[in-house]
N, C-alpha and C positions, 0 to 999 in steps of 0.2 A: 216365763219372763226374766227369774232370778237364774236359772241356768244359762240363757242367751246372754245375760251383764255379766255371767261367770267368764263364758269363751270368751268375748269381748275384751275383758280385762286380761284374759291369758292371751291374747293378740297382741294388747300393749306391751306385755310383759317380753315375749318375742321381739316387737322392734326393739324395745329397749336395749334386750341383748344381743339383738343385730348393729344397732348404733355403736356400740363398743369394738365392732370390729370393722369397720368401716374403714378402705383403704383407696379408693377411687371416688371421684367427683360421682361418676355416673351410680356406683352402690348409693351414697348420698343423696341423689336425686329418687333412687326408687324407695328409701327408705322413707322419705319425706311425702313421698303420691301414696305409700301404705297408709301415713298417718294420717293423712287428709279423706281417705276411703275410710279409714274406720272412724273418724270425725263426723264421717256422714252417716254411717251404718248408727251409731251413737244417736245420730239426729232423726232417722228412720224411726227407730224405738221408742224414742221420747214423743213422737209426734203424733204418734198412733198406735195403741195397744191392739188394735184388731187390722190394721195395715201391713201383710208382709208382702214384699217384692224382692225376690232375688230373679237369676238369671234360668233357676228351674222350679220355683215355688212363688205361686203367686194366690196372695188369699186374703179375705178382708174388704171393706169399701175403698177403692183405691183413689187417692186424690192425684189426679195427675198434673194439677199446676203445681204440686209439692213435688213430684216425680223432675217436673224439669227444672226447679230450684234446688235440686238437690243434688242432682248430675250434673247439672250444670251446662244442658243443652238449650237450644234455642225454638221458641212455640213458631209455627208455621202459620204465617199471617194473610190475609188477603192478597197484600200486596205480591206475595210470595207463589201464589197461587194463579194469579192473574197472570205470571211470567209464565210461569209454566204452558199457561193455556198460550200466550202470544206466541214462545217460540217454535212450539209442537204443533202449532195450527187448530188444536181440536181441544175439547171441552174436556175439564180434569176428571180424573175418574170419580164415580161419586163417593171412594174410599177417601179422598182427598177433598173433595168439595165438602163434604158433611163433617168432615174433622177428626175421623179414624185416624189417619196418618198426621199425627199434628205436631211431631217435636221434628228436629233435624239438628245436625251436626254440619257446616258446610256445602249443606243444599245449594247457597248462593254462588260458591265459587264453581261450583259444578256447573250451575247454568252459565256463569260467565266465561267457562272453558267452551261450553255448547256455541255461547253467542260467536266466541270468535270463531267459530267451526272446527275446533279440534273436538276428539270423541272422549268418552271414558268406557269402564265395562261394568256391569253389573253383577253382583257377589250375593248370594245366598245360600241357605242349605236344608239339610234334614236330617234330623237321627232317627234310622228306622227301628220303631218298639214296638209295630203291631202291623199286621196286616194291609190295614186300609187308614188313609187319612180320613180324617173328620173335619169339620166344618171347619173349626178353627186352625184346621194345618191347610187350608185348603186358600184363607183369607190373603196370606204373604204372596204366595204364588199367583193371585189372579191380579192382585197389585202388580208384582212385578213384571209379571204378560205386558200390563197394561204400560207401563215404562219401556220396555223393550222394543215395542211395536211404535210409541209415541218418540221415541229419540232415536230409533233405529241402532242401536248399541249390540252387542253380544254381551252376554250372561254366562256366567259362572255358578255352577249347581255344587256343593259337596253334599253327599252321602256319609255321614259319618258312621259307616259298621264296627269300624275297630272301636269306638269309644263305648257304644252299645254291648259290643262282644265282651266287653272289660267291666263295666260296671253294672249290666244286667245278667251276667255270668249266663251269655248265651253261646254256644260253639259258634266258631267262624262260619262253619256253614248256614246254620240257622240267621246268623246277622246278616249274612249277602241275600240270603234269599229273600229275608225282609225289605231291607235296602233295592233290591231290584221289584218289588213288589209294589214301592212306593215310588219309584221310578217311572211305573205305567202308570201309576195316579199323577205324579206331574208331568209328564209329555200330553196328557188327555189336558191340561190345562190351554194347550195349543200353542206351546213356544216353536219359534222358528229353529230348524233343526241348523240351518246356513248359519246361524248364530247364537248356539247354543251347544254350551260343553258341560255334562253332569259324569261328574267323577266318584268313583268309591276310594276312599282312603286304603281299604284293603288293597286294592289294584293297582292303586295310579301312585302312591308315596314313593318317591327316589327320584333320581335326576337334581336339578334345579332346584324343585320343589323341597325335597329333603335340604339340598344345601341351604336355603333360607330358613328352615326348622332346625338344623344346627347353628346357622349362624344366631338365632334368637335364645336357642338354648345356652351360649357362650355368655350371655348376660349373666347367666343365675350358676350361682356353686350348688355342690351338691348340698353343702351344711344347709343353706338356705331353705331349699326344697324339704330337707329333712325336719327343720324345726318350723318351717310356715306351714308345711300338709299334715305333719303329727307321723309320718310315716313309720313303722318299727320294724322290726326282723321280722314280723309275720306278714307284712305284705308283699304281694308277688311282684316281681321284678316289671313287669307291664305298667304296673301303675306308678312306680317310680319314674319308671320311664317317661311315659307321658308328659309330666310336666317340664321337662327337659326341653320340649320343642315347641315349646307353649308360649309365646311373646307375651301374653297376659295373664298367666297366672297367679301374680301376687293379687289378683281382683279376689279370684276364686277362695283364698284361705280366710278373707273376712268375711266375705258372704257365707263361706262354709260354717265358721264357727259361731254368727249371730243369728242363723237359721237352725241351728241346730238337728243340719238334716244331711244326709249321707252328698255326698258332693260326686260332681263330674268334671273332667276337663278336656275340652275340645282344642281339635288343632284348627280354631275359628280363623285365627291372625294369618297365617302365612297365605291364603289364598287373595287377602286384597292386597298383596304384594304382586302386580304384573308380571316381574321377572319371576315369580315361579312356575308361569307358564310360558318359557320360551318356543315351544311349537304352535300354542296358539296364536301367540302376537311377537312374531319374528319383525324384526327390525323395528318396532314402535315401543317396545318395554317402555322405554325413560319417559316416553310421551304421554301415557294413560294415566289417567285417575280413575278409583275405584269407587263406586256407590252403593252402600249396601242397605235395602228393606230388610225390616225387624222390627220386633215388638220392642216395648221402652224396657222392659227388664232386661233385655242384651245388652244394652248402654254400656256398663261397666267393661264387659268383655273388649270391646272396641275403644274403649275411652282410653283404657291402658295399651291397646295397641298403637293408639295414635301418639301416645306418649313415648312411646319405644321407635316409631318406625323411622323419624330422623336420626336416631341414633345408628341404624343400619343404612340409611340413606336411600330411604324410599318416603314419598308424598303419604301424605296421611290420608286414610280413607273417609270417603264422607257419609253420614248416613242418614236416612230419612224412616224416621219411628212410629212405630202406632200404637195405638190404645189395644184393650185384650178383646180377643170375642169371650163374652160372657158364659159363665155355664147353665144350664138350665135350671138349675136349682137356686138362680139368683147369686146371693154375697157368699160366693166362694172362688171368689177372683175368676181364673179362666177355663173356658171347657179344657177339660182333662182328657187323655188317652186313659190314665189308670182308672179312671171310673166311665165306665161304658154309660152308664144313667146319665152322667153330666152331658153326652154329649152325641150328636147325632153324625154317624158315620156316613161314608159315601158310598156303601155298601148295604146300608140299612133298607129293608123294602119298606113301601109305601104305607102300610099299616104300621111298623115298628115307628117310622118318622112322627106319623098322627098322633100316635102312642105319647111318644115323647114330649111330644108339642103341646098336649093336652096336659100333662105334668107339669108343665113350665111353672114358675111361681111368676105371678102376675102382679099389675098395681091398681087390679081392680079392687072396687070395695065388698065389703062382706056381703050386701044385700042390695037389690033393684034400688032400693028406696034412695040410700046412701049413693050409689053410682051414679043418679041421676042428678044427684045434690051437690055432689063434691066432684065428679070425675075421677078418672082414672091418675095413678100418680105414675107418670112415665118415667121416670127415672128407677124405680122399680120395678118396672114390667118388662119382664123379659121377652116375650115375643114381639112388642111393639119394637125395642134394638134390636132384635135379629131383623126384623122388614127394614129397619134404617140401613143395615148391611146389604140386603139381597134387594129390597124390593126399588129398583132401577126409576119408577115414575114418579118424579119430586112432588107433582100436583097430587097424585094417590096419596103419596105418603103425608103431605102435609095432609090434607082433607082426613086422614085417620087421626092423624096426630089431634086436629083441633076437636072433631067429632069425639072421641075416645076420651083426650082431657077432659071435655066440657060436661061428658057424661050423656052423651046421645047414642054412644055405640057401646058394647058389653064385650066381653073379654073373650066368649065363645066366639064372636065376630072375628074379633085381631086374631086368634088361634086357626080359626078355618082358613084367615086369607094365607097367614104364616104358610101352613100347611100345604096350601098352593103353589106358593112360591117356591120355596124349600124341596118339595117333590119333584117340581119343573128343574130346579137348578142340580139336583141329583141325578134326575135322571138323564137328564143332557150330558153328565160327567159321565156317567155309567156308560153311555153308548161310545163316546169317546175314548172311555178307556178299553172297550170291548173292541174297537179298530187297532190300538196297540199292540203290535207283534214284535217279537222276538228282535227282529232284523231292525225295526225299528230301534227298539233298547241298545243295538250294539251300532248304529249309527249315532244317535246322541252321546254315547259315551265313546266313540273313536276320538283318539287325540288328530286333531286337524289342525291346519292354519283359519284363523278367523278375524285376520287382519282387514279383509276386506270389508268386515263388517264396521271396522274403526273409521273407512273414508268416507269421503263425503261421496255424494250421486257423480260428480260430475267427474273425482280423482280415482274412481273403481275402475280398475283393469275389465 
């Protein structure tokens, strides 16, 4: 903790130094935003020594309401869910109605546009660091699939293989290979190829996309990058050039120093600007808004993007944000690809899935007598939490909640039911992935006109 506080104070010194060289109102605004973010990081550090939430590290018992207060986003209430159901003429996704996607920025404005007959596009992404996705990676794609189907809108999916190549020290061919394998998992979720464009940073960055990156980079000086990120003569040029094209780079330095962790910088801002994709949205780029489904830890990226967007002449992207999918071991933040035993992978065998679930942390009591007397602590019980994600039958889930929580059901019974549910989910996905061909991958990743997906049924050609 002392080291983190020292790093926070070092950032304060850097901000103070930059204040002395401010030349434009825009630079003053950026410094002000950096100071606000630093204050929020101090608040996070002081509010809970156990809670760690950054865009790449999540650890401890997470206070989700506190996250909303600190980040300044809004909670999704029942009236907003009701409105989604009314506009889409379908029941809200289980992730939405059970409160897993629980916060937002400007979701109400997206719904306003949709109600007026205007369309938007979805944007999400994946950083390929493993051969297979795990269940935690699957959550946002399942929800994004629901959004695409419910609102009948196009989707852009970014594969940040370049970032993984730089910070994971992978060879480009290895990073691209992992990205392509992950694309197959993503396609297996059932996205509509007529409305979905998946792109690799390595293969796609150029043209209008690159022009937007350059415009974003013009908001930042080399001195600011060096002082902010602490680059030295020993850092490779790739690392130094990467922040130059990142709209939201300033948020990274604060989180990096406060978390005492190795940082990475994504090209996550530019895809939220429709003009980055002139071939996808010809003639309608200035009319489109963007909605980004993501976890709450990603909020700082796009908060800074939203601050900078008007300066570049773009609309602010909207966000719909989720809680974390917990690790099997309990109070360790979210499921992580860096710890194979904390995660259930989509290529795990049924035997491995059952073994991992049987080792999961539960909220059951130490003996049957106490379990019957007090019931399970459902807030601590990972198998029950997993059922809350994947058991679609609301009545059955409520039955388990009541019986297990009041001591009439044992942990072993809950684990057994969870294993059945997860094995079914994984096997269904595995079968769908087996049907994904290289030709399908090429089709999803081909640059093509998606503007028809942005039009109402009455006006489509």
